[in-house]
C-alpha positions in Angstrom: 13.7 10.5 20.5 13.4 8.5 17.1 15.1 10.3 13.9 16.4 8.5 11.3 20.2 9.4 11.0 21.0 8.0 8.1 22.6 9.8 5.0 19.6 11.3 3.3 21.1 12.0 0.5 21.4 8.6 -0.9 18.3 7.7 0.2 16.7 10.5 -1.4 19.3 10.1 -5.0 17.9 6.0 -5.0 13.5 7.1 -4.7 14.4 9.6 -7.1 16.6 7.4 -9.7 13.4 4.9 -8.7 10.5 7.5 -9.4 12.7 8.1 -12.9 13.9 4.4 -13.8 16.9 6.1 -13.9 20.1 4.2 -14.5 21.1 2.3 -11.0 23.0 -0.1 -9.3 20.2 -1.9 -8.1 17.1 -2.2 -6.8 15.4 -0.6 -4.4 15.3 -2.7 -0.8 12.4 -3.2 1.7 13.0 -5.7 4.5 10.2 -7.3 6.1 12.1 -7.0 9.4 10.2 -5.0 12.0 8.2 -3.3 8.7 4.7 -3.0 8.7 2.0 -1.9 11.9 0.0 -5.2 11.9 -3.8 -4.6 11.7 -4.1 -7.5 15.2 -2.6 -4.7 16.5 -5.1 -1.7 15.3 -8.1 -4.7 16.4 -7.0 -5.6 19.8 -6.6 -2.2 20.8 -10.5 -1.1 19.6 -11.5 -4.3 21.4 -14.2 -7.0 19.8 -17.7 -6.4 18.4 -18.7 -2.8 16.6 -16.4 -0.4 16.5 -17.8 3.2 16.6 -15.8 6.1 15.9 -15.9 8.0 19.4 -14.5 4.8 20.8 -10.8 5.5 18.2 -7.7 6.2 20.5 -4.8 6.1 18.5 -2.6 7.3 21.3 -1.5 3.0 22.4 -0.4 3.0 19.0 1.7 5.9 18.6 4.8 3.3 20.6 4.1 1.3 17.5 4.9 4.3 14.8 8.4 4.8 16.7 9.2 1.2 17.3 9.0 0.7 13.3 10.6 3.9 12.7 13.8 3.1 14.7 14.1 -0.4 12.9 14.9 1.3 9.6 17.4 2.9 10.4 19.2 -0.2 12.3 17.9 -2.1 9.0 20.0 0.2 7.1 17.6 -0.8 4.1 16.7 1.9 1.5 13.2 2.5 2.3 11.3 4.6 4.9 9.6 4.8 8.2 6.2 6.3 7.4 3.4 6.0 10.0 -0.3 5.9 8.5 -3.0 6.7 10.3 -4.6 3.1 12.2 -3.5 1.4 9.3 -6.5 -1.8 9.4 -9.9 0.4 10.0 -11.7 0.9 6.7 -12.0 4.1 6.6 -13.6 5.0 3.7 -16.1 1.2 3.7 -17.4 2.8 7.0 -17.5 6.8 5.6 -19.7 5.3 2.7 -21.4 3.8 4.9 -21.2 0.7 6.2 -20.5 -0.9 9.6 -17.2 -1.2 10.9 -16.5 -4.8 12.5 -13.9 -6.3 15.1 -13.7 -9.8 15.2 -11.7 -11.9 18.0 -9.6 -9.0 19.0 -7.8 -9.5 15.3 -8.6 -7.9 12.5 -11.3 -5.6 11.0 -13.9 -5.9 9.1 -16.5 -3.6 7.0 -20.7 -5.3 7.2 -23.0 -4.2 4.8 -25.4 -1.9 7.1 -29.0 -3.1 7.2 -30.8 -1.8 4.5 -27.8 -1.6 0.9 -27.9 2.0 -0.8 -29.5 3.4 -3.5 -26.5 6.1 -3.3 -23.5 7.0 -2.1 -23.3 10.8 -0.3 -20.8 12.4 1.4 -20.8 14.2 4.8 -18.3 16.6 6.1 -20.1 16.0 9.5 -20.2 12.7 8.6 -18.9 11.5 12.2 -16.5 8.7 10.7 -14.7 11.4 8.3 -14.3 14.2 11.5 -12.8 10.9 13.6 -10.0 10.6 10.5 -9.1 14.0 9.9 -8.8 14.1 14.5 -6.2 10.8 14.0 -4.4 11.9 11.5 -3.8 15.2 12.9 -2.9 13.0 16.1 0.0 11.2 14.5 1.6 14.6 12.9 1.4 15.4 15.9 3.1 13.1 17.6 5.9 12.2 14.9 6.5 16.0 15.0 8.9 15.7 11.6 11.0 12.8 12.7 9.6 10.5 10.3 7.3 11.0 7.9 2.8 10.6 7.8 1.4 9.3 4.8 -2.2 9.8 4.1 -4.5 6.8 5.1 -5.8 3.7 4.0 -8.4 4.0 1.0 -10.2 1.6 -1.1 -10.9 1.6 -3.9 -14.7 1.2 -5.6 -15.2 -2.9 -6.1 -13.3 -2.7 -2.6 -16.4 -0.1 -0.9 -19.4 -1.8 -3.2 -19.0 -5.7 -2.1 -18.4 -4.0 1.0 -21.5 -1.4 1.0 -23.3 -4.4 -0.9 -22.3 -8.0 0.1 -20.5 -10.5 -2.6 -23.1 -12.4 -4.1 -25.7 -9.3 -5.0 -22.9 -7.1 -6.4 -21.9 -9.5 -8.4 -25.6 -10.7 -9.6 -26.3 -6.9 -10.0 -23.7 -6.9 -12.8 -26.0 -8.3 -15.0 -29.4 -7.2 -13.8 -28.3 -3.3 -13.1 -24.7 -2.3 -14.4 -25.9 1.2 -14.3 -26.3 1.2 -10.4 -23.0 -0.6 -10.1 -21.3 2.3 -12.7 -23.3 5.0 -10.5 -22.2 3.9 -6.6 -19.0 2.9 -8.5 -18.3 6.6 -9.0 -19.9 7.8 -6.3 -17.5 6.4 -4.1 -14.7 7.4 -6.0 -15.6 11.2 -5.5 -16.0 10.6 -1.8 -12.3 9.2 -1.9 -11.2 12.1 -3.8 -12.3 14.4 -0.7 -11.6 12.5 1.3 -8.1 12.4 0.5 -8.4 15.7 -0.9 -9.4 16.9 3.3 -6.3 15.1 4.6 -4.0 16.9 3.1 -4.3 19.8 4.6 -3.3 18.7 7.4 -0.5 15.6 6.4 2.6 18.0 6.3 6.5 17.2 4.2 8.9 15.5 4.9 12.3 16.2 3.8 10.9 18.7 1.1 8.5 16.0 -0.3 5.4 13.3 0.7 5.9 9.4 1.5 3.1 6.3 1.1 3.4 3.8 4.3 3.2 0.1 2.8 6.3 0.8 0.9 8.3 3.5 2.5 8.5 4.8 -0.6 9.5 9.0 -0.8 8.4 11.3 -3.8 8.8 14.7 -4.2 5.5 15.5 -4.3 2.0 14.5 -3.0 1.8 10.9 -2.9 -0.9 8.4 -2.5 -1.7 4.2 -1.6 -4.5 3.2 -4.3 -6.2 0.0 -4.7 -9.0 -2.5 -5.5 -8.0 -5.5 -4.5 -11.8 -7.1 -5.2 -10.7 -6.3 -9.2 -8.7 -9.8 -9.1 -12.7 -11.4 -9.2 -13.9 -9.1 -12.1 -12.8 -9.9 -16.1 -11.1 -7.5 -18.0 -14.2 -6.4 -20.0 -16.7 -6.1 -16.9 -13.6 -3.5 -15.3 -13.9 -1.4 -17.5 -17.7 -1.1 -18.0 -18.4 -1.0 -14.3 -15.5 0.5 -12.3 -12.8 2.0 -14.0 -14.3 5.7 -15.0 -14.0 5.3 -11.3 -10.7 4.5 -10.2 -9.6 7.1 -13.2 -11.2 10.0 -11.3 -9.2 8.9 -8.2 -6.0 9.3 -9.4 -5.4 13.2 -8.3 -2.2 13.0 -6.9 1.0 13.4 -9.0 2.0 10.0 -7.7 -0.6 7.1 -7.4 0.8 3.6 -6.1 -1.4 1.4 -7.1 -1.3 -2.0 -5.0 -2.8 -5.3 -6.7 -3.0 -8.7 -5.9 -1.8 -11.2 -8.6 -4.8 -12.7 -10.0 -5.8 -8.5 -10.5 -2.6 -9.3 -13.1 -5.3 -9.4 -15.7 -6.1 -5.3 -15.3 -2.5 -4.0 -14.8 -2.0 -3.1 -18.1 -5.2 -1.3 -18.2 -4.5 0.2 -15.0 -1.0 1.5 -16.0 -2.3 3.8 -18.8 -3.9 5.6 -16.4 -2.3 9.3 -15.7 -1.1 9.8 -12.4 -0.3 5.6 -11.2 3.3 5.9 -11.3 4.2 2.8 -10.0 2.7 -0.6 -9.6 2.8 -3.0 -6.5 2.3 -6.3 -7.3 1.8 -9.2 -4.8 2.7 -12.4 -5.2 0.5 -14.2 -2.5 -1.3 -16.5 -5.1 -0.5 -20.3 -6.5 -2.2 -19.3 -9.3 0.2 -17.1 -11.1 4.4 -17.3 -10.1 6.6 -14.8 -10.9 8.1 -16.7 -13.6 4.5 -16.6 -15.1 4.5 -12.8 -14.9 7.9 -11.8 -16.5 6.7 -10.9 -19.4 4.4 -8.3 -18.5 6.7 -7.0 -15.9 9.2 -6.8 -18.5 7.0 -4.6 -21.1 5.6 -2.4 -17.7 9.6 -1.7 -17.9 9.5 -1.2 -21.3 6.8 1.4 -20.1 9.2 3.5 -17.9 6.2 2.1 -15.5 8.5 1.4 -12.0 7.2 -1.7 -10.2 7.5 -2.9 -6.3 7.4 -6.7 -5.9 7.2 -8.6 -2.2 5.2 -12.2 -2.0 2.5 -10.2 0.3 2.5 -7.6 2.9 4.4 -9.5 5.4 6.3 -11.7 3.3 9.4 -10.5 2.1 11.8 -12.9 -1.3 14.7 -15.0 -0.1 17.9 -14.0 -2.0 17.9 -16.7 -4.1 14.4 -15.4 -5.1 15.9 -12.1 -5.0 18.8 -13.3 -6.9 16.3 -15.0 -9.8 14.4 -11.6 -10.2 17.9 -9.9 -10.6 18.6 -12.6 -14.1 14.9 -11.5 -15.1 14.7 -7.6 -14.9 15.9 -4.7 -14.8 16.8 -2.9 -11.3 15.4 0.6 -12.9 12.5 1.5 -11.5 12.8 -1.5 -9.5 11.9 -2.1 -5.5 12.1 -5.8 -3.7 10.8 -6.6 -0.8 13.5 -9.4 1.3 12.6 -11.7 3.6 14.3 -10.8 7.2 12.3 -11.7 10.7 15.5 -10.3 13.0 18.3 -7.8 12.7 21.1 -9.6 12.5 19.6 -11.2 9.0 18.0 -7.9 8.1 21.7 -6.5 8.4 23.7 -9.4 6.7 20.7 -9.0 3.9 21.6 -6.0 3.3 25.4 -7.1 3.5 24.6 -9.0 0.7 22.9 -7.1 -1.2 25.2 -4.3 -1.1 28.3 -6.7 -2.2 26.2 -8.3 -4.8 26.0 -5.0 -7.1 29.4 -4.8 -6.2 30.3 -8.3 -7.9 31.4 -9.3 -4.8 30.0 -12.7 -3.8 28.2 -15.4 -5.3 24.5 -14.4 -6.0 23.5 -18.0 -4.6 25.8 -18.5 -1.7 24.0 -19.2 1.3 23.4 -16.5 4.3 25.0 -17.0 7.8 22.8 -20.5 8.6 20.9 -20.4 6.1 20.8 -23.5 3.9 20.3 -23.5 0.0 
């Protein structure tokens, strides 16, 4: 039986302090050790070719949820284990009309339908929607309160439209058919709302709160993942004109965690003004902007008491040396940082160092066991 035996009062205290940007001795730490249910696992379980909802069986992934949950306790970081209903399947794009393709058993991609839609209409009888609810129910029953279950990963309006229309037709339509893009964006956001809201009756509380999978965050009220990755290719002016209203309408839960890649940083202040966005995650996964380049914006967001979650990307955390630089430049209040750890031994050593640093007992730039700096 997998059940987190860490002292919950201390974990809850740190998560509440994160949301409240309260005084705290150090940032909330998540380690990359056994942290993420890889999309490859889901793709391999589904098989090659076009995926149809009746072929989806979540049961082969249950052991992976248990394994990741056990790793959180062993690693001793600050985040919690959260099962998400088959991460990697583009649920919202499929519900909105896309085909889903499995490429070489390693990834899942939404593909445009044969004919571009003139509108996006939600039906509770949609087979992808029905399958999503079935999968969520199965995951909840398997977890059985041992660890949290989060709402599914649903992408944003520009992500849905680029999947439905194709990238080139969508960007041309910004100029040729802006009203149609605006309409479809709002319809996609409406589907997002209905799909997300339907899940809330199935996903139970965990420790009197709710959780967001990718960041291992616990929140005292309903929480959801928000994203719109294609925004990184859209100017601020056009995003405001075509998509911002739609995105704002998706922020329906008390704790919305917005995930952005660094190419979208030009939009971050506009997003931060939206009620319902309670924290912002930035992945520094592009050579175009470094952490140092982004510090003025990060400090501005901290001054506005916007909680931040910083990581290199979904698979890679910062090194201890990079973490030390973050500590020098940013406040620990309302800050979560994902750190690199590829083994259990390294994970435990990293957390030991993190705890000693906050007590002032180690040189911040000293090497980890076996690490050359």
